[in-house]
C-alpha positions as CSV (number, residue, x, y, z in Angstrom):
1,M,86.7,-66.8,129.3
2,A,87.5,-65.1,132.8
3,S,87.1,-61.3,132.3
4,G,90.4,-59.9,134.5
5,S,93.3,-58.7,133.9
6,R,95.9,-61.9,135.4
7,G,98.5,-62.0,132.6
8,R,97.9,-59.6,130.9
9,A,100.6,-57.3,131.3
10,Q,103.3,-60.0,131.0
11,D,102.2,-61.0,127.5
12,R,102.7,-57.4,126.2
13,A,105.6,-57.7,126.7
14,K,106.2,-61.2,124.9
15,V,106.3,-61.8,120.9
16,A,105.2,-65.6,120.0
17,A,107.2,-65.5,116.8
18,G,105.0,-67.8,116.0
19,Q,101.8,-65.7,115.7
20,D,102.0,-63.4,112.9
21,H,99.6,-60.3,113.4
22,E,102.6,-59.8,116.7
23,V,105.0,-60.1,114.1
24,R,103.6,-58.2,112.1
25,Y,102.4,-55.5,115.1
26,E,106.0,-56.0,115.2
27,A,108.0,-55.0,112.6
28,K,105.4,-52.2,112.0
29,K,106.5,-50.9,114.7
30,E,109.7,-51.5,114.3
31,G,110.1,-50.3,110.3
32,V,111.5,-53.9,109.8
33,P,111.1,-56.6,107.5
34,K,109.0,-60.1,109.4
35,D,111.7,-62.0,108.7
36,K,113.7,-59.3,110.8
37,V,112.1,-60.2,113.6
38,R,111.2,-63.8,113.2
39,K,114.9,-63.9,113.4
40,A,115.3,-61.1,116.7
41,V,113.1,-63.4,118.5
42,K,115.2,-66.1,117.7
43,T,118.2,-64.4,118.7
44,A,117.1,-63.3,121.7
45,G,114.6,-64.8,123.0
46,N,111.0,-63.5,123.1
47,S,110.9,-60.2,125.1
48,R,109.7,-57.3,123.7
49,K,112.7,-55.8,124.6
50,K,115.5,-57.4,123.8
51,V,113.7,-57.9,120.8
52,E,114.1,-54.7,120.1
53,A,117.2,-53.5,121.3
54,E,118.4,-57.2,118.4
55,I,116.3,-55.3,116.0
56,G,117.9,-51.5,116.8
57,R,121.1,-53.4,116.6
58,H,121.9,-54.1,113.2
């Protein structure tokens, strides 16, 4: 495995709805259930900023 940081910033800017640990982290951070995070990803896409904005709307 490479030891560089290439691609990490881009990876942190996204929420992978299929990865339980990422959904759990975002749900805890926003104080909402995991299902709401998954719905936000489905609606707004996987951009972390868009997901957080979508959660904030509801």
